[in-house]
C-alpha positions as CSV (number, residue, x, y, z in Angstrom):
1,M,40.0,7.4,-59.8
2,A,39.6,8.0,-56.1
3,E,38.8,11.6,-57.0
4,M,36.0,10.4,-59.3
5,E,34.4,8.3,-56.5
6,R,34.5,11.3,-54.1
7,V,32.8,13.4,-56.6
8,K,30.2,10.7,-57.3
9,G,29.6,10.4,-53.5
10,A,29.1,14.1,-53.2
11,D,26.7,14.1,-56.1
12,H,24.8,11.2,-54.7
13,A,24.3,12.9,-51.3
14,D,22.9,16.0,-53.0
15,K,20.1,14.2,-54.7
16,P,16.6,15.6,-53.8
17,G,14.8,13.9,-51.0
18,Q,17.9,12.6,-49.3
19,R,19.4,14.2,-46.2
20,K,23.0,14.6,-45.3
21,N,23.7,13.3,-41.8
22,S,25.5,16.1,-40.2
23,G,25.8,14.3,-36.8
24,R,24.2,17.2,-35.0
25,W,21.4,16.9,-32.4
26,K,18.2,18.5,-33.4
27,K,16.2,20.6,-30.9
28,P,12.9,18.9,-29.8
29,T,9.7,20.5,-30.8
30,L,7.2,21.9,-28.3
31,A,4.9,19.0,-29.1
32,Q,7.7,16.5,-28.3
33,I,8.5,18.3,-25.0
34,C,4.8,18.3,-24.0
35,L,4.5,14.5,-24.8
36,I,7.6,13.7,-22.7
37,V,6.3,15.8,-19.8
38,F,2.9,14.1,-20.1
39,L,4.4,10.6,-20.2
40,L,6.7,11.3,-17.2
41,G,3.6,12.6,-15.2
42,I,1.8,9.4,-16.0
43,A,4.8,7.3,-15.0
44,V,5.2,9.1,-11.7
45,F,1.5,8.7,-10.9
46,W,1.5,5.0,-11.7
47,V,4.7,4.4,-9.6
48,G,3.1,6.3,-6.7
49,S,-0.1,4.3,-6.9
50,V,1.8,1.0,-6.9
51,I,3.9,2.1,-4.0
52,Q,0.8,3.1,-2.0
53,M,-0.8,-0.3,-2.7
54,F,1.6,-2.0,-0.4
55,S,1.9,-1.3,3.3
56,S,2.3,-3.0,6.6
57,F,0.6,-3.1,9.9
58,E,3.7,-1.3,11.3
59,E,3.1,1.7,8.9
60,R,-0.6,1.8,9.5
61,V,-0.9,1.2,13.2
62,S,2.2,0.3,15.3
63,G,4.3,3.1,13.8
64,R,1.7,5.7,14.8
65,I,1.3,4.8,18.4
66,N,3.5,3.8,21.4
67,L,2.9,0.4,22.8
68,Q,3.1,1.9,26.3
69,D,0.3,4.4,25.5
70,I,-2.3,1.6,24.9
71,T,-4.4,1.2,28.0
72,S,-6.7,-1.6,26.7
73,I,-7.7,-3.6,23.6
74,E,-11.3,-4.7,23.2
75,I,-12.0,-7.5,20.9
76,I,-15.4,-8.7,19.7
77,R,-15.5,-12.0,17.9
78,S,-18.5,-12.6,15.6
79,M,-19.3,-15.4,13.2
80,P,-21.6,-14.9,10.2
81,S,-23.4,-18.2,10.8
82,T,-24.6,-17.1,14.3
83,T,-25.7,-13.8,15.9
84,D,-23.6,-14.6,19.0
85,E,-20.9,-12.1,19.7
86,V,-18.2,-12.6,22.4
87,K,-16.4,-9.5,23.8
88,V,-13.0,-9.6,25.6
89,T,-11.2,-6.6,27.1
90,V,-7.4,-6.9,27.6
91,T,-5.8,-4.5,30.0
92,D,-2.7,-6.5,30.9
93,P,0.4,-4.8,29.3
94,A,2.0,-8.2,28.6
95,K,-1.0,-9.5,26.7
96,I,-1.4,-6.2,24.9
97,A,2.2,-6.5,23.8
98,D,1.6,-10.1,22.6
99,I,-1.4,-9.0,20.5
100,M,0.5,-6.1,18.9
101,N,3.7,-8.2,18.4
102,A,1.6,-10.8,16.5
103,F,0.7,-8.1,14.0
104,A,4.3,-6.7,13.8
105,D,5.3,-8.4,10.6
106,V,2.0,-8.4,8.8
107,K,2.3,-7.1,5.2
108,L,-0.7,-5.6,3.5
109,M,-1.9,-4.8,0.0
110,S,-4.8,-2.5,-0.7
111,S,-7.8,-4.5,-1.6
112,S,-11.6,-4.4,-1.5
113,F,-13.2,-5.6,1.7
114,S,-14.0,-9.3,2.1
115,H,-17.6,-10.6,2.6
116,D,-16.7,-14.2,2.6
117,F,-15.3,-15.2,6.0
118,N,-15.7,-17.7,8.8
119,R,-15.0,-15.5,11.7
120,S,-14.5,-11.8,12.2
121,Y,-12.8,-9.8,14.9
122,W,-13.6,-6.2,15.8
123,I,-10.5,-4.8,17.5
124,S,-10.6,-1.5,19.4
125,I,-7.2,-0.1,20.5
126,I,-7.9,2.4,23.3
127,V,-5.4,5.0,24.4
128,G,-6.3,6.7,27.7
129,K,-10.1,6.7,27.7
130,S,-10.6,7.3,23.9
131,L,-10.7,4.9,21.0
132,R,-7.6,5.4,18.7
133,F,-7.8,2.6,16.2
134,G,-10.8,0.5,15.0
135,I,-9.7,-2.7,13.2
136,R,-11.8,-5.4,11.6
137,L,-10.0,-8.7,10.9
138,D,-11.7,-11.3,8.7
139,D,-10.1,-14.7,9.2
140,Q,-6.4,-14.4,8.4
141,K,-7.1,-12.8,5.0
142,Y,-8.5,-9.3,5.2
143,I,-8.1,-6.4,7.5
144,Y,-9.8,-3.0,7.7
145,I,-7.9,-0.3,9.7
146,N,-9.4,3.1,10.8
147,D,-7.1,5.6,12.5
148,L,-9.5,7.9,14.4
149,A,-6.7,10.4,15.1
150,R,-6.3,11.2,11.4
151,K,-8.7,13.2,9.2
152,D,-7.2,12.6,5.8
153,K,-7.5,10.0,3.0
154,Y,-5.0,7.8,4.8
155,S,-7.1,7.5,8.0
156,S,-8.7,4.2,6.9
157,G,-8.3,1.5,4.4
158,S,-9.1,-2.1,3.4
159,F,-6.2,-4.5,2.9
160,K,-5.5,-8.1,2.0
161,I,-2.9,-9.8,4.3
162,I,-0.2,-11.0,1.9
163,N,1.9,-13.0,4.3
164,H,1.2,-15.4,7.1
165,Y,-0.4,-14.1,10.2
166,D,-0.7,-16.2,13.3
167,M,-4.1,-15.5,15.0
168,R,-3.4,-17.6,18.0
169,S,-2.7,-14.5,20.2
170,I,-6.3,-13.5,19.6
171,D,-7.9,-16.9,19.5
172,R,-6.4,-17.8,22.9
173,L,-8.4,-14.9,24.5
174,F,-11.7,-16.6,23.7
175,E,-10.8,-20.1,25.1
């Protein structure tokens, strides 16, 4: 009887339209390979874009310049409600270090530039006698950084500040 069941099982597997599962791996077709390569390319592009969205002040400014090389920092404070601008130039190395250290832990995310702000600071970091960085800080929310020493797509960018930034080091200069 066991022989009969084996024979029936063999007949059943040989019916038209049914496949035997041989347990072997089939080679992918050219179309499947192209699809996999295309999807991997999209995944790599997407991951790269997400990684580039997040940055820090350290990566964009502090890591590209030595603190000792900064000869002065010029800061212009402007308010949209008035046309008054106040300019302060900092040459004391201790105050320059305070300003740069205040930005040390600032985390950034790529964002469009803000047009809604209460006060704006235009910060020029000067090395020797030439302008190295131009920075615009809107309140404690948005920052635009331009590295004048670079001539590539990473030389400038607009960012949203995604962690707390203490502006007291800059505000104290205008008291």
